[in-house]
C-alpha positions as CSV (number, residue, x, y, z in Angstrom):
1,M,185.8,-44.4,270.8
2,G,187.7,-44.6,267.2
3,I,189.6,-46.8,265.4
4,D,191.9,-49.2,267.0
5,V,194.2,-51.5,265.2
6,I,194.4,-55.4,267.0
7,D,197.0,-57.5,265.5
8,G,197.3,-55.7,262.0
9,K,193.6,-55.2,261.6
10,E,191.2,-52.1,261.9
11,Y,188.2,-52.3,264.2
12,Y,186.0,-49.6,265.0
13,K,185.8,-49.3,268.6
14,I,182.7,-48.1,270.3
15,K,182.3,-48.7,274.5
16,V,178.7,-50.0,275.5
17,G,177.4,-49.8,279.1
18,K,174.3,-48.4,281.5
19,K,173.8,-45.1,282.5
20,G,175.1,-45.1,286.5
21,E,177.0,-48.9,286.1
22,T,180.6,-49.2,286.2
23,D,180.3,-52.6,283.8
24,F,181.0,-52.0,280.2
25,S,181.9,-53.7,277.0
26,N,184.2,-52.6,274.0
27,E,182.7,-53.9,271.0
28,F,185.2,-54.0,268.0
29,Y,183.7,-53.8,264.3
30,S,186.1,-54.7,261.5
31,V,186.6,-51.5,259.3
32,E,186.9,-53.4,256.2
33,T,183.4,-55.4,256.5
34,G,182.0,-53.7,258.9
35,M,180.6,-57.0,261.1
36,L,181.4,-57.5,264.7
37,E,184.4,-59.6,265.3
38,K,185.2,-58.6,269.0
39,V,183.5,-57.8,272.3
40,E,185.5,-57.4,275.6
41,S,183.3,-57.2,278.7
42,F,184.2,-55.5,282.1
43,E,181.9,-56.7,285.1
44,T,182.2,-56.7,288.5
45,D,182.2,-59.8,290.5
46,P,179.5,-59.2,293.2
47,A,181.4,-61.4,295.7
48,S,184.7,-60.2,295.4
49,G,184.4,-56.7,293.8
50,D,187.1,-57.7,291.5
51,V,186.7,-57.0,287.7
52,I,186.6,-59.7,285.2
53,T,187.7,-59.6,281.8
54,T,186.0,-61.8,278.9
55,L,186.6,-61.7,275.5
56,M,184.4,-62.9,272.6
57,T,185.6,-63.1,269.3
58,F,183.1,-64.2,266.2
59,S,184.9,-66.0,263.1
60,D,184.1,-67.5,259.8
61,F,181.2,-65.6,258.7
62,K,179.0,-67.1,256.4
63,D,175.7,-65.7,253.9
64,M,172.7,-67.6,255.6
65,G,170.8,-65.9,252.6
66,K,169.3,-62.3,251.7
67,G,172.7,-60.9,252.7
68,L,172.4,-61.8,256.3
69,Y,175.7,-63.3,257.4
70,L,176.2,-65.0,260.6
71,P,179.7,-66.3,262.5
72,H,180.3,-69.9,262.4
73,A,183.3,-69.8,264.7
74,M,183.2,-68.4,268.5
75,E,186.0,-68.2,271.0
76,L,185.4,-67.1,274.0
77,N,188.6,-66.1,276.6
78,T,188.1,-65.4,280.0
79,Q,190.9,-65.2,282.6
80,G,193.2,-66.9,280.7
81,Q,190.5,-70.0,280.1
82,V,190.0,-70.0,276.3
83,I,186.6,-72.2,275.2
84,K,185.8,-72.3,271.3
85,F,182.2,-72.8,270.3
């Protein structure tokens, strides 16, 4: 979908979804590192029909060996409620 700037940092934004469904996610990959740092999801609550927005942020990437980098900090923000892992 292009490049977005969030908090002064550039990200490649990719929209991901299943054909024929309204639920989708936007994945944000750092232009600088290529790492997936954010996932913004939009899912429909089957009971109410409301759209629930969730933002998962990955950070503190560490080299696990042989070039494999994994996040060691994650933050889930859904409807104003923040959970840190």
